[in-house]
N, C-alpha and C positions, 0 to 999 in steps of 0.2 A: 579455359574452364572457369566458370563462375561458381562460387560457393555462396549461397544466400542464407542468411539467418536473420531472425528478428529478435528484438528485445523492447521492453517498455522503459521509458525514461520520463523524468520531469526535469525540465531545464532549470538549473540553479539561478536564483534571483529573478525568477519570472513570476508573473501573476498566477500561473498554474501552481507554482510551488507555494505561494502565499495562501492560495485557496485550499491546497492540500493540507497544509498545517492548520489553518483555521477550521477546516472540516473535522480534523482529528480532535482538536482542542474542544470544539463545541459539542462533539458527540461523546467524549470521555466523561463529561458531566452526567450522562445518562447511566453510567455504570454504577450499580449499587455495590458498595464495598463495606457497608456497615455491619453486616452479619456474616462474615467469612469465618465460620467456626470449624468447618469440616472440609475435607478434601473436595467433596462434590461442589460445595459452594465456591471454592477457589477455581475449580474447573469451569464453572458457569461464568464467572467473572472474566477469566482469561479468554474463554471462547468469545465473549462479548467484545473484548478489546481487539481480538484477532479480526473479528467481523468489521469493526470500525476501520481498522487499518486497511483491510482488503477492499472495502467499499471506497475508501478515499483513494487508494491506488488505482482502482478500476475507473473511477470517475475522472481523475486528474492526470493520469499518465498518458503518454502517447506512444503508439507503436512505431518503431523505426526499423528499417531494413538495413542490414549490414551486408555488404557485398565484398568478398575478397576475390581478387583475381589470382589464379594459380597458373604457373607456367607448365604444369604437368599435363 
């Protein structure tokens, strides 16, 4: 019996990892943090940061298949 699963990865010390980090750094500069005075402003800022990380992950990670062989 084969059990298949997938996950997304970025290989350590690869060009993809460097591109991932550079993408995040360059896009964090677009986050406006000057006028965070109320909870809603903070939520907007955090949502923007979340979007940056998600776009970076989607763009630079690779899907791999994990297969486990079971004796059952």
